[in-house]
C-alpha positions as a Markdown table, in Angstrom:
| # | Residue | x | y | z |
|---|---|---|---|---|
| 1 | Unk | -17.9 | 8.8 | 5.2 |
| 2 | Unk | -17.1 | 5.7 | 3.2 |
| 3 | Unk | -14.2 | 5.4 | 0.8 |
| 4 | Unk | -12.5 | 2.9 | -1.5 |
| 5 | Unk | -8.7 | 3.0 | -1.3 |
| 6 | Unk | -6.4 | 1.0 | -3.6 |
| 7 | Unk | -2.7 | 1.0 | -4.0 |
| 8 | Unk | 0.2 | -0.7 | -5.9 |
| 9 | Unk | -1.1 | -1.5 | -9.3 |
| 10 | Unk | 2.4 | -2.0 | -10.8 |
| 11 | Unk | 1.4 | -2.0 | -14.4 |
| 12 | Unk | -1.1 | -4.9 | -14.1 |
| 13 | Unk | -4.0 | -3.7 | -16.2 |
| 14 | Unk | -6.0 | -6.9 | -15.8 |
| 15 | Unk | -6.0 | -6.5 | -12.0 |
| 16 | Unk | -6.7 | -2.8 | -12.2 |
| 17 | Unk | -9.7 | -3.3 | -14.4 |
| 18 | Unk | -11.1 | -6.0 | -12.1 |
| 19 | Unk | -10.7 | -3.7 | -9.1 |
| 20 | Unk | -12.3 | -0.8 | -10.9 |
| 21 | Unk | -15.2 | -2.9 | -12.0 |
| 22 | Unk | -15.8 | -4.1 | -8.4 |
| 23 | Unk | -15.6 | -0.5 | -7.1 |
| 24 | Unk | -18.0 | 0.8 | -9.8 |
| 25 | Unk | -20.6 | -1.7 | -8.5 |
| 26 | Unk | -20.7 | 0.0 | -5.2 |
| 27 | Unk | -23.2 | 2.8 | -4.9 |
| 28 | Unk | -22.5 | 3.8 | -1.3 |
| 29 | Unk | -19.0 | 5.3 | -1.7 |
| 30 | Unk | -18.3 | 8.9 | -1.0 |
| 31 | Unk | -14.8 | 8.8 | -2.5 |
| 32 | Unk | -12.3 | 6.6 | -4.3 |
| 33 | Unk | -8.6 | 7.2 | -3.8 |
| 34 | Unk | -5.3 | 5.8 | -5.1 |
| 35 | Unk | -2.2 | 5.4 | -2.9 |
| 36 | Unk | 0.7 | 5.1 | -5.3 |
| 37 | Unk | 2.9 | 2.8 | -7.4 |
| 38 | Unk | 1.0 | 2.8 | -10.6 |
| 39 | Unk | 3.1 | 1.7 | -13.6 |
| 40 | Unk | 6.4 | 0.0 | -12.8 |
| 41 | Unk | 7.0 | -3.8 | -13.1 |
| 42 | Unk | 4.0 | -4.6 | -15.4 |
| 43 | Unk | 3.7 | -4.9 | -19.1 |
| 44 | Unk | 1.1 | -2.2 | -19.7 |
| 45 | Unk | 2.2 | 1.0 | -17.9 |
| 46 | Unk | 0.6 | 3.5 | -20.3 |
| 47 | Unk | -2.7 | 1.7 | -20.2 |
| 48 | Unk | -2.7 | 1.7 | -16.4 |
| 49 | Unk | -1.9 | 5.4 | -16.3 |
| 50 | Unk | -4.7 | 6.2 | -18.7 |
| 51 | Unk | -7.1 | 4.0 | -16.7 |
| 52 | Unk | -6.4 | 5.9 | -13.5 |
| 53 | Unk | -6.6 | 9.3 | -15.3 |
| 54 | Unk | -10.0 | 8.2 | -16.6 |
| 55 | Unk | -11.2 | 7.5 | -13.1 |
| 56 | Unk | -10.5 | 11.1 | -12.2 |
| 57 | Unk | -9.8 | 10.4 | -8.5 |
| 58 | Unk | -7.4 | 11.8 | -5.9 |
| 59 | Unk | -4.0 | 10.1 | -6.1 |
| 60 | Unk | -0.6 | 10.2 | -4.4 |
| 61 | Unk | 2.8 | 9.0 | -5.6 |
| 62 | Unk | 4.6 | 5.9 | -4.6 |
| 63 | Unk | 8.3 | 5.1 | -4.6 |
| 64 | Unk | 8.2 | 3.4 | -8.0 |
| 65 | Unk | 6.4 | 6.3 | -9.5 |
| 66 | Unk | 9.5 | 8.3 | -8.7 |
| 67 | Unk | 11.9 | 5.5 | -9.9 |
| 68 | Unk | 10.5 | 5.8 | -13.4 |
| 69 | Unk | 12.1 | 9.2 | -13.7 |
| 70 | Unk | 15.0 | 8.7 | -11.3 |
| 71 | Unk | 16.0 | 5.0 | -11.1 |
| 72 | Unk | 17.7 | 3.8 | -8.0 |
| 73 | Unk | 21.5 | 4.1 | -8.4 |
| 74 | Unk | 24.1 | 1.4 | -8.9 |
| 75 | Unk | 26.8 | 2.3 | -6.4 |
| 76 | Unk | 30.3 | 1.1 | -6.9 |
| 77 | Unk | 30.4 | -0.5 | -3.5 |
| 78 | Unk | 27.2 | -2.5 | -4.0 |
| 79 | Unk | 27.8 | -6.2 | -3.3 |
| 80 | Unk | 28.2 | -8.2 | -6.5 |
| 81 | Unk | 25.3 | -10.5 | -5.6 |
| 82 | Unk | 22.9 | -7.5 | -5.6 |
| 83 | Unk | 24.1 | -5.9 | -8.8 |
| 84 | Unk | 22.2 | -8.0 | -11.4 |
| 85 | Unk | 18.9 | -7.2 | -9.7 |
| 86 | Unk | 19.6 | -3.5 | -9.5 |
| 87 | Unk | 20.7 | -3.5 | -13.2 |
| 88 | Unk | 17.5 | -5.2 | -14.2 |
| 89 | Unk | 15.5 | -2.6 | -12.1 |
| 90 | Unk | 17.3 | 0.3 | -13.9 |
| 91 | Unk | 16.6 | -1.3 | -17.3 |
| 92 | Unk | 12.9 | -1.7 | -16.3 |
| 93 | Unk | 12.6 | 1.9 | -15.2 |
| 94 | Unk | 14.0 | 3.1 | -18.5 |
| 95 | Unk | 11.8 | 0.7 | -20.4 |
| 96 | Unk | 8.7 | 1.9 | -18.5 |
| 97 | Unk | 9.6 | 5.5 | -19.1 |
| 98 | Unk | 9.9 | 4.8 | -22.8 |
| 99 | Unk | 6.4 | 3.3 | -22.9 |
| 100 | Unk | 4.8 | 6.5 | -21.5 |
| 101 | Unk | 3.7 | 9.3 | -23.8 |
| 102 | Unk | 4.9 | 12.9 | -23.1 |
| 103 | Unk | 1.5 | 13.7 | -21.7 |
| 104 | Unk | 1.5 | 10.7 | -19.4 |
| 105 | Unk | 5.0 | 11.6 | -18.2 |
| 106 | Unk | 3.9 | 15.1 | -17.4 |
| 107 | Unk | 1.0 | 13.7 | -15.4 |
| 108 | Unk | 3.3 | 11.4 | -13.6 |
| 109 | Unk | 5.6 | 14.3 | -12.8 |
| 110 | Unk | 2.7 | 16.2 | -11.3 |
| 111 | Unk | 1.7 | 13.1 | -9.3 |
| 112 | Unk | 5.1 | 13.1 | -7.6 |
| 113 | Unk | 4.2 | 16.3 | -5.9 |
| 114 | Unk | 1.3 | 14.6 | -4.0 |
| 115 | Unk | 2.6 | 12.8 | -0.9 |
| 116 | Unk | -0.5 | 12.4 | 1.3 |
| 117 | Unk | -4.2 | 12.9 | 1.6 |
| 118 | Unk | -6.0 | 13.7 | 4.8 |
| 119 | Unk | -9.8 | 13.1 | 5.3 |
| 120 | Unk | -11.6 | 14.8 | 8.1 |
| 121 | Unk | -14.9 | 13.2 | 9.2 |
| 122 | Unk | -15.3 | 15.5 | 12.2 |
| 123 | Unk | -13.8 | 18.6 | 13.6 |
| 124 | Unk | -11.6 | 16.6 | 15.9 |
| 125 | Unk | -8.1 | 16.1 | 14.3 |
| 126 | Unk | -7.7 | 12.8 | 16.2 |
| 127 | Unk | -10.5 | 11.4 | 13.9 |
| 128 | Unk | -8.7 | 12.3 | 10.7 |
| 129 | Unk | -7.6 | 9.5 | 8.3 |
| 130 | Unk | -4.1 | 10.1 | 6.9 |
| 131 | Unk | -3.5 | 8.3 | 3.6 |
| 132 | Unk | 0.2 | 7.8 | 2.5 |
| 133 | Unk | 2.0 | 5.4 | 0.3 |
| 134 | Unk | 4.5 | 3.8 | 2.8 |
| 135 | Unk | 4.5 | 5.9 | 6.0 |
| 136 | Unk | 4.0 | 9.5 | 6.9 |
| 137 | Unk | 7.6 | 10.6 | 6.4 |
| 138 | Unk | 8.9 | 9.0 | 3.2 |
| 139 | Unk | 8.1 | 6.6 | 0.3 |
| 140 | Unk | 10.4 | 3.8 | 1.3 |
| 141 | Unk | 10.4 | 2.7 | 4.9 |
| 142 | Unk | 8.0 | -0.2 | 5.5 |
| 143 | Unk | 5.3 | -0.5 | 8.2 |
| 144 | Unk | 5.3 | -4.2 | 8.9 |
| 145 | Unk | 2.2 | -6.1 | 10.1 |
| 146 | Unk | 1.5 | -6.9 | 13.7 |
| 147 | Unk | 4.1 | -8.9 | 15.7 |
| 148 | Unk | 2.0 | -12.0 | 15.5 |
| 149 | Unk | 1.6 | -11.7 | 11.7 |
| 150 | Unk | 5.4 | -11.1 | 11.3 |
| 151 | Unk | 6.1 | -14.3 | 13.1 |
| 152 | Unk | 3.6 | -16.2 | 10.9 |
| 153 | Unk | 5.0 | -14.8 | 7.7 |
| 154 | Unk | 8.7 | -14.5 | 8.4 |
| 155 | Unk | 9.4 | -16.8 | 11.4 |
| 156 | Unk | 10.7 | -13.7 | 13.3 |
| 157 | Unk | 9.9 | -10.2 | 14.2 |
| 158 | Unk | 11.3 | -7.8 | 11.7 |
| 159 | Unk | 9.9 | -4.6 | 13.2 |
| 160 | Unk | 9.2 | -4.1 | 16.9 |
| 161 | Unk | 6.8 | -1.5 | 18.3 |
| 162 | Unk | 9.8 | 0.5 | 19.4 |
| 163 | Unk | 11.1 | 0.5 | 15.8 |
| 164 | Unk | 7.9 | 2.4 | 14.7 |
| 165 | Unk | 8.5 | 5.4 | 16.9 |
| 166 | Unk | 10.5 | 7.5 | 14.5 |
| 167 | Unk | 7.8 | 7.1 | 11.8 |
| 168 | Unk | 4.8 | 7.6 | 14.0 |
| 169 | Unk | 5.3 | 9.4 | 17.2 |
| 170 | Unk | 5.0 | 12.9 | 15.7 |
| 171 | Unk | 1.9 | 12.1 | 13.6 |
| 172 | Unk | -1.1 | 13.9 | 15.1 |
| 173 | Unk | -3.9 | 11.6 | 13.7 |
| 174 | Unk | -4.8 | 8.2 | 15.1 |
| 175 | Unk | -5.5 | 6.4 | 11.8 |
| 176 | Unk | -3.1 | 5.9 | 9.0 |
| 177 | Unk | -3.8 | 4.0 | 5.8 |
| 178 | Unk | -1.1 | 2.9 | 3.3 |
| 179 | Unk | 0.1 | 0.3 | 0.8 |
| 180 | Unk | 3.8 | -0.3 | -0.2 |
| 181 | Unk | 4.0 | -3.7 | 1.7 |
| 182 | Unk | 1.5 | -5.8 | -0.1 |
| 183 | Unk | 0.0 | -7.5 | 2.9 |
| 184 | Unk | -3.5 | -6.6 | 4.1 |
| 185 | Unk | -4.1 | -6.1 | 7.8 |
| 186 | Unk | -4.4 | -3.8 | 10.7 |
| 187 | Unk | -1.6 | -3.1 | 13.3 |
| 188 | Unk | -2.3 | -1.2 | 16.5 |
| 189 | Unk | 0.5 | 1.0 | 17.9 |
| 190 | Unk | -0.6 | 2.7 | 21.1 |
| 191 | Unk | -3.8 | 4.6 | 20.2 |
| 192 | Unk | -2.9 | 4.6 | 16.5 |
| 193 | Unk | -4.6 | 2.2 | 14.0 |
| 194 | Unk | -2.3 | 1.3 | 11.0 |
| 195 | Unk | -4.3 | 0.0 | 8.1 |
| 196 | Unk | -2.4 | -1.7 | 5.2 |
| 197 | Unk | -4.8 | -1.7 | 2.3 |
| 198 | Unk | -2.5 | -4.2 | 0.4 |
| 199 | Unk | -2.1 | -4.1 | -3.3 |
| 200 | Unk | -3.8 | -4.6 | -6.7 |
| 201 | Unk | -0.7 | -6.6 | -7.9 |
| 202 | Unk | 2.4 | -8.4 | -6.7 |
| 203 | Unk | 0.9 | -9.8 | -3.5 |
| 204 | Unk | 3.1 | -10.3 | -0.4 |
| 205 | Unk | 0.8 | -12.7 | 1.4 |
| 206 | Unk | 0.5 | -15.6 | -1.1 |
| 207 | Unk | -3.0 | -14.7 | -2.1 |
| 208 | Unk | -3.1 | -14.2 | -5.9 |
| 209 | Unk | -6.2 | -12.0 | -6.0 |
| 210 | Unk | -6.1 | -8.2 | -6.4 |
| 211 | Unk | -6.9 | -6.4 | -3.2 |
| 212 | Unk | -8.2 | -3.0 | -2.0 |
| 213 | Unk | -10.0 | -1.7 | 1.0 |
| 214 | Unk | -13.2 | 0.0 | 2.0 |
| 215 | Unk | -12.8 | 2.4 | 4.9 |
| 216 | Unk | -15.9 | 3.6 | 6.8 |
| 217 | Unk | -16.1 | 6.3 | 9.5 |
| 218 | Unk | -18.3 | 5.2 | 12.4 |
| 219 | Unk | -19.0 | 7.8 | 15.1 |
| 220 | Unk | -19.1 | 5.1 | 17.8 |
| 221 | Unk | -16.1 | 3.1 | 16.7 |
| 222 | Unk | -13.8 | 5.3 | 14.5 |
| 223 | Unk | -12.5 | 4.1 | 11.2 |
| 224 | Unk | -13.5 | 0.5 | 10.2 |
| 225 | Unk | -11.7 | -1.4 | 7.4 |
| 226 | Unk | -13.0 | -4.1 | 5.1 |
| 227 | Unk | -10.4 | -5.7 | 2.8 |
| 228 | Unk | -11.8 | -6.7 | -0.5 |
| 229 | Unk | -10.4 | -9.6 | -2.7 |
| 230 | Unk | -11.0 | -9.6 | -6.4 |
| 231 | Unk | -10.0 | -12.3 | -9.0 |
| 232 | Unk | -8.5 | -11.1 | -12.2 |
| 233 | Unk | -7.5 | -12.4 | -15.7 |
| 234 | Unk | -4.1 | -13.9 | -15.1 |
| 235 | Unk | -3.9 | -15.2 | -18.7 |
| 236 | Unk | -4.5 | -11.7 | -19.9 |
| 237 | Unk | -1.4 | -10.5 | -18.0 |
| 238 | Unk | 0.7 | -13.5 | -19.3 |
| 239 | Unk | -0.3 | -12.5 | -22.9 |
| 240 | Unk | 0.6 | -8.9 | -22.2 |
| 241 | Unk | 4.0 | -9.8 | -20.9 |
| 242 | Unk | 4.7 | -12.0 | -24.0 |
| 243 | Unk | 3.7 | -9.2 | -26.3 |
| 244 | Unk | 5.5 | -6.3 | -24.6 |
| 245 | Unk | 8.6 | -8.2 | -23.4 |
| 246 | Unk | 9.8 | -5.8 | -20.7 |
| 247 | Unk | 13.2 | -6.6 | -19.1 |
| 248 | Unk | 12.9 | -9.7 | -17.0 |
| 249 | Unk | 9.7 | -10.8 | -18.6 |
| 250 | Unk | 10.4 | -14.6 | -18.9 |
| 251 | Unk | 10.7 | -14.9 | -15.1 |
| 252 | Unk | 7.5 | -12.9 | -14.6 |
| 253 | Unk | 5.6 | -15.2 | -17.0 |
| 254 | Unk | 7.0 | -18.3 | -15.3 |
| 255 | Unk | 5.8 | -17.0 | -11.9 |
| 256 | Unk | 2.3 | -16.2 | -13.3 |
| 257 | Unk | 2.1 | -19.7 | -14.9 |
| 258 | Unk | 3.2 | -21.6 | -11.9 |
| 259 | Unk | 1.9 | -19.5 | -9.0 |
| 260 | Unk | -0.9 | -17.5 | -10.6 |
| 261 | Unk | 0.8 | -14.3 | -9.3 |
| 262 | Unk | 4.2 | -12.5 | -9.1 |
| 263 | Unk | 5.2 | -12.3 | -5.4 |
| 264 | Unk | 6.5 | -9.2 | -3.7 |
| 265 | Unk | 9.9 | -10.0 | -2.1 |
| 266 | Unk | 10.8 | -7.9 | 0.9 |
């Protein structure tokens, strides 16, 4: 069994098209699967949704797919320093919802019922591959990279092995693949292999390319992962932001022009 798994498009049509073209070149894939966060934050949400529908592949929801319909609240006791970012997020959720047709919104609502996909290469459940957006229990809590990678990225450990126990100890399979945190890599937790397939857009590792993963079942070694890096048309996205003008677009354009990408901040 050999599958392509991609996640976290975030309304970036240029990157999605580049990933799709790369996947379409591969003739040895048994399945292609999407792991959530399709539309929010980019300038072309409807086009991204139609692109994924056209691919006619299994898909699950991410947290931002839910936010489009139910934006995160703005509590009265939220610190003042955090309020502008939350207000902009709410505006962006409403803007994105307004860009989607009734048919697309209905499709998105149906997607929100899909939380995980399980692949079974053998009759042994330990060999199953569990595909989720963020973790096996919800759409928000992050599985961070290995301890060494955390030190390299953040200068400290933000999640110990003990911190992972509530998310993972009751999960029966030994291999979990996910996105949400846009950093490619593999973390080992006991006998479990935690595969972050990274993201099509908004990288968290400083690499501006779109990313997805090829996962292959090997009878002698279990699930093997290859992270794939794909260049995309950054100027095309800059032009799309300038035309659509979603909330906060000048900052997004400035990041694309100076960095070549819009970074995920966690």
